[in-house]
C-alpha positions, -999 to +999 in steps of 0.1 A: -258+324+103-275+297+123-254+265+127-269+235+108-264+199+117-265+164+101-289+145+123-286+108+129-311+090+152-310+053+162-281+040+141-276+003+145-251-008+117-227-035+128-219-029+165-236+005+168-259+006+199-288+029+188-264+059+182-279+093+179-257+122+168-255+158+155-226+167+132-221+204+125-222+213+088-194+233+071-170+224+099-142+198+103-155+169+124-130+142+133-142+107+145-117+089+167-117+059+190-100+025+194-098+002+163-131-016+159-151+008+181-176+017+154-162+049+138-164+034+102-199+020+109-211+056+116-191+075+089-190+050+060-217+024+066-243+050+078-236+086+066-217+079+033-239+050+023-271+069+028-258+100+010-248+079-020-281+060-020-301+092-019-281+107-047-286+076-070-323+077-063-325+109-083-316+090-115-341+071-136-346+034-129-328+026-162-297+045-152-297+029-117-292-005-132-257+005-141-248+021-108-235+005-075-264-005-052-266+008-017-291-006+007-306+017+033-285+018+066-301+004+097-311+037+114-343+054+125-335+086+106-307+104+089-314+140+079-298+171+063-272+152+042-253+169+014-238+151-016-209+129-004-174+127-019-157+097-002-119+097-004-107+063+009-074+044+010-082+019-017-052+017-040-058+032-074-047+002-094-054+007-131-028-015-147+002-006-169-017+020-189-027+041-159-002+067-146-003+097-122-006+119-153-036+101-168-056+096-136-053+134-127-058+145-163-026+165-161-011+144-189-041+151-211-035+188-208+003+182-215-007+163-247-028+192-258+001+216-251+025+196-273-001+192-301-004+231-302+031+244-297+055+214-299+081+215-328+080+199-352+042+200-353+030+164-358-008+166-355-036+162-329-032+154-293-041+117-297-007+112-313+009+120-279-012+093-261+004+059-253-031+045-250-039+053-286-027+031-315-015+062-334+006+074-305+019+043-287+054+028-294+048+000-319+075-022-302+059-024-267+023-012-275+026+017-251+037-003-221+073+010-221+086-025-211+094-058-227+109-090-214+146-083-207+175-089-184+173-082-146+206-063-141+202-064-103+207-102-104+230-102-135+257-080-121+275-074-088+288-038-091+310-042-060+332-067-079+356-064-109+354-087-139+383-107-125+364-111-092+333-125-110+312-093-113+290-110-140+268-134-120+253-154-149+269-188-149+282-186-186+305-158-174+320-175-143+357-167-138+377-190-161+348-197-185+350-192-223+326-162-224+345-146-195+378-151-213+365-133-244+352-105-222+384-100-203+407-104-234+387-078-254+410-050-243+379-028-237+378-030-199+400-026-168+395-061-155+405-052-120+383-022-116+350-026-098+319-022-121+306+005-098+335+027-109+329+022-147+319+052-167+285+052-185+303+045-219+322+015-204+290+001-189+273+005-223+301-014-240+300-041-214+263-046-216+251-036-251+281-035-274+276-047-310+296-078-320+333-068-319+363-087-333+390-094-307+425-105-318+441-129-294+466-158-293+457-195-289+487-219-286+510-191-299+490-185-331+468-154-339+431-161-334+400-139-339+372-140-312+339-120-312+330-100-281+293-090-278+277-070-250+268-094-222+231-083-221+228-082-259+242-118-262+219-131-234+189-114-251+198-130-284+203-165-270+176-167-244+149-140-248+144-136-285+144-174-289+118-197-273+136-211-242+108-237-237+126-259-263+159-258-244+169-283-217+153-280-183+187-273-168+192-243-191+157-230-184+164-231-147+197-214-150+183-186-172+150-180-154+163-159-124+179-133-148+148-126-169+124-098-160+105-069-176+130-044-188+127-010-207+116-013-243+146-012-266+129+012-291+113+038-268+135+031-237+105+032-215+089+064-229+059+044-243+054+067-273+061+066-310+093+080-324+072+108-341+057+119-307+092+118-291+106+140-319+083+169-310+099+193-284+091+224-264+122+243-251+143+213-260+123+187-241+099+161-254+067+150-237+082+118-222+111+138-207+086+162-191+065+133-178+096+117-162+104+148-142+094+151-106+065+175-101+084+202-084+109+203-113+083+200-140+063+230-127+093+253-132+098+240-168+061+246-176+063+282-162+091+290-187+068+283-217+060+318-230+042+311-262+009+331-262-010+301-276+001+280-246-011+305-220-044+288-209-028+253-209+002+266-189-022+281-163-041+249-159-009+228-157+007+250-131-025+250-110-028+213-110+009+206-104+009+231-075-020+210-059+003+179-060+031+199-044+007+214-017-004+179-007+032+166-004+035+146-037+062+168-052+085+138-055+062+119-079+064+121-117+035+120-142+048+087-157+045+069-123+022+039-127-008+042-104-007+006-092+028+013-077+014+041-054+008+033-017-026+035-001-017+069+014-004+082-019-035+070-037-057+088-013-038+121-017-040+117-055-078+114-052-078+146-031-061+165-059-089+157-082-113+175-059-091+205-051-098+224-083-135+218-081-158+248-073-186+228-058-200+241-024-218+225+004-204+191-004-197+165+023-161+153+020-154+121+039-118+110+045-104+077+058-072+083+078-057+109+054-024+109+075-015+074+064+020+073+049+028+108+060+059+117+080+050+141+109+067+169+089+040+167+063+009+163+084+004+201+086-001+202+048-029+177+052-045+199+078-043+230+056-060+210+028-089+200+051-092+236+062-093+249+026-121+225+018-140+236+049-135+273+041-151+268+007-183+260+026-181+222+027-186+197+055-154+177+062-157+144+081-125+125+089-118+092+106-084+096+122-060+085+149-031+109+144-030+134+173-018+162+150-048+158+127-072+155+156-059+189+168-072+205+136-108+195+144-136+220+150-156+192+165-145+158+178-166+126+181-150+098+202-165+064+197-160+035+222-154+028+249-139-004+236-139-024+204-165-048+189-194-056+212-177-034+239-180-004+216-206+012+194-214+042+216-205+079+216-182+085+246-174+121+239-185+148+215-174+185+215-143+206+211-107+194+210-100+211+243-129+193+259-115+160+246-083+165+266-103+170+298-125+140+292-115+107+307-120+087+275-091+064+263-084+089+235-084+119+259-060+102+282-036+091+254-036+126+238-020+140+271+007+113+274+043+122+270+065+095+255+101+088+263+129+068+245+136+034+261+166+030+283+184+000+268+188-013+232+194-049+222+227-059+207+227-072+171+235-109+164+250-102+130+238-082+099+218-086+067+236-065+041+219-046+012+246-034-012+246-010-041+208-007-043+197+015-072+160+006-076+137+036-083+153+066-065+178+046-044+213+061-049+237+032-047+226+024-011+246+000+009+233-006+045+234-033+072+202-044+088+211-058+122+198-093+130+179-102+161+167-067+169+138-043+162+148-021+133+126+008+122+131+023+087+117+058+085+119+090+064+095+114+046+071+100+020+090+090-012+124+089+005+130+053-006+119+032+024+096+009+005+120+005-024+148-004+000+128-029+021+098-041+001+117-045-031+155-048-028+156-065+007+128-089+000+142-099-033+174-109-015+154-125+014+123-140-002+117-162+028+109-132+050+074-130+064+057-099+051+027-083+069+015-054+047-017-034+041-031-056+013-066-067+023-073-103+035-099-124+016-132-106+018-157-132+006-188-135+027-177-170+035-143-160+050-141-153+087-114-152+114-119-190+121-113-200+084-086-174+078-064-184+107-070-222+101-088-227+134-119-239+116-101-271+104-093-281+139-127-271+152-143-294+126-120-323+136-129-318+173-166-319+165-162-349+142-142-368+168-166-361+196-196-372+175-179-400+153-190-384+120-173-368+090-155-334+095-171-321+063-205-321+080-193-291+101-185-269+071-211-244+058-192-246+025-196-284+022-220-312+033-232-294+064-246-263+047-282-254+049-297-263+015-320-233+014-293-206+018-262-227+007-246-220+040-248-181+037-273-177+066-292-152+045-312-153+013-308-126-014-338-117-035-332-099-068-359-072-073-348-062-108-335-026-108-343-020-071-319-028-042-313-065-036-333-077-006-314-096+021-334-116+046-324-142+072-328-178+060-362-191+072-350-227+073-318-224+094-326-190+110-293-176+099-272-204+116-259-216+081-261-254+089-286-282+084-307-290+114-292-325+119-257-309+120-268-285+148-279-315+168-242-326+172-225-309+201-190-304+217-192-299+255-228-288+251-223-263+223-233-267+186-210-256+157-232-225+152-228-216+189-190-219+186-189-196+155-210-170+174-183-169+202-159-140+205-122-150+204-117-145+241-148-167+249-135-194+226-101-193+243-118-202+276-140-229+259-114-249+240-086-271+253-072-284+220-036-273+219-035-261+182-068-242+185-057-225+218-024-215+203-041-197+173-068-181+195-041-169+219-023-152+190-055-134+180-060-123+216-024-111+218-027-088+188-058-072+205-085-090+185-101-109+214-134-091+207-139-104+171-165-131+165-151-164+151-178-164+124-177-126+117-173-120+079-138-106+071-155-080+048-166-062+080-131-058+094-113-025+094-079-020+078-061-022+111-079-054+120-070-070+087-033-063+093-034-076+128-052-108+118-024-114+093+001-108+121-017-133+144-015-160+117+023-156+115+031-151+152+041-186+160+072-187+137+107-185+152+141-176+139+124-157+110+127-123+094+095-103+098+088-072+076+059-050+086+048-021+064+032+007+085+015-016+110+001+013+129-024+020+100-059+020+115-046+017+151-057+040+180-029+054+202-039+029+229-035+000+205+000+011+194+014+002+229-001-033+223+015-035+189+050-025+203+046-052+229+040-078+201+070-066+181+092-069+212+079-104+219+088-114+183+123-101+187+127-118+221+117-151+205+148-149+183+133-131+152+146-102+132+119-075+129+120-047+103+092-021+104+086+007+079+069+034+100+063+071+107+047+067+141+069+083+167+059+058+194+071+029+173+103+048+163+111+055+200+107+018+207+133+006+181+167-008+189+180+005+156+168+033+132+176+036+095+164+071+084+160+076+046+160+110+029+167+138+032+136+145+010+115+124-014+121+114-050+154+125-066+162+144-035+160+113-014+171+077-018+200+079+006+206+067+042+210+098+062+212+082+097+219+048+112+219+043+149+198+040+181+168+063+189+191+080+215+217+088+189+193+102+164+183+130+188+216+147+181+214+142+143+204+178+134+202+170+096+174+144+102+137+155+100+128+125+121+152+137+148+134+171+150+100+155+157+114+129+181+128+158+202 
């Protein structure tokens, strides 16, 4: 069969320089290149946008008023496109009523199963829905949680009652409430709470009021002991605390959080729905199981009526396992999933489809995956291709690039230095090419020689959040610590939740997007713009607000946007440069004011590196230098933040925090969106932060970052219930001999 191609001619979106390209259909084509080189401009802003636009043009004008609008990409021609399915890294969100089970429709099939074969039979499948008034728990309206006590802050399990294990002030050692508790005779007051049985903990926390006989001044006296959480709830949660003294409100506030609903205990469903069982389990118990356990339970259902539902459930659950999400449960809320997990859940929705000749477009599908699991991703891409589909992937991971039938390398550099095709062909040809990607693919990495000595430790003790199994671990101060482990092993729970709760002053640089309004740009985000306005105002003896396109200085025709949008009813909105200011965003009289011969518009058109050479104001230079140091010297000062890639967004956050000293920095997968050549740059920044006296903690799978650490904390051994433990602590050299560690195997 003759090979067909998607043909692109003269693409000019963003930084693309008249790119012409042929992409083979029904093959895996991987786009690579440095961050900001133009990969996304070709794949998402040109190919995907045009495919979506052409698809929507098939609908009537009326229907199109309800659909997203895509304007025609800036290109001479784009031909031979198929329907596009874009699987990106946007987090699923969805709020408290959206779970893994609802978004994949697996829970819908499970509801149908229980409505047909569950005993006792209670009626139709809507009665098993926590989003339906007939099925939801009446106490919590199907949310599964109500305001309750934060046990992590309320108790210190490493202490006994006599040592002050109850951290709420009313139970301080020697207090009246503490005396009642310790004289109740129910507890061993010298035993650590961590050693209490489940029944002892239930009594301590939730006991009904209980009469305790004691002696006061030699006379018998009756006291009432009540579970400490029950009493706290009665006094401060079921009553309106706003009427209490400010001092009481402040004392109580840190101990209040969202806790499991007292009626359904987090199951979300009515008592009737929870009474119906299959093989001894109700629907909430099945939804709480990890996928690899649940599939075995489903396979054991042998009722003939259930056969088609069992077949559908096992097929869909197997897809979750194949893609490396076996550690998740169906009741996991979608807004708690990481970007990488969200992306893999979206893939599952397409796996059972029987469409052919579709164009699947993936944005860095290896994000959040340990090297052990990348091969599963590659197998998935190959399955989609073998069904007769075109698979297009934007990717930096060398192990994913190796799976390509065709490679397109975009570059040579980022921003205005990129936007060209520097190589296209086979993977073997890429290795022989002299592009930045080709050279870095051939590198061998070694573990560094010396490791910094810690200057103390930050201790996490008895962490039990999510799947953490009573984890106690020291994070060394003043060094670079990398926390690693397979997806779902508990890295994020340990650092992003438990550690940050104990150290709320830490600087967090994560993957959440920066502000993306059309008025936000690198100059406004990093705070440079304020100092630039002051510099112009001082030089021209006028008000600083004149030099803001959001204030007095804005062109009145376009309100400082630089473009004018014309609404053409149900057709695409037309965007044209403002005819008054010519796209410069400012009034004419403002553009007449200059600083060293440049207008405010000229300054916003500068790249970071150009501006660094132009300005001498200390504060401006410091912030520009930080952006240059994180590899963003090519960005325009006035470039809208909405045009930045994920990797660029994370690095601009890092640049705005670089100047702090003696701080704790927490970075969540900072290599996301970074080319291999940029990672060396990132490692240099991390080392600089540590050398300045900071403690740096990085959650990461990238082997180059792991090799560069002073200390490694490896979580595992697997994900979910099979993880949540620290399986290794030590230097990168020491982990090489840790045979039980999956990370060790890949480092070797």
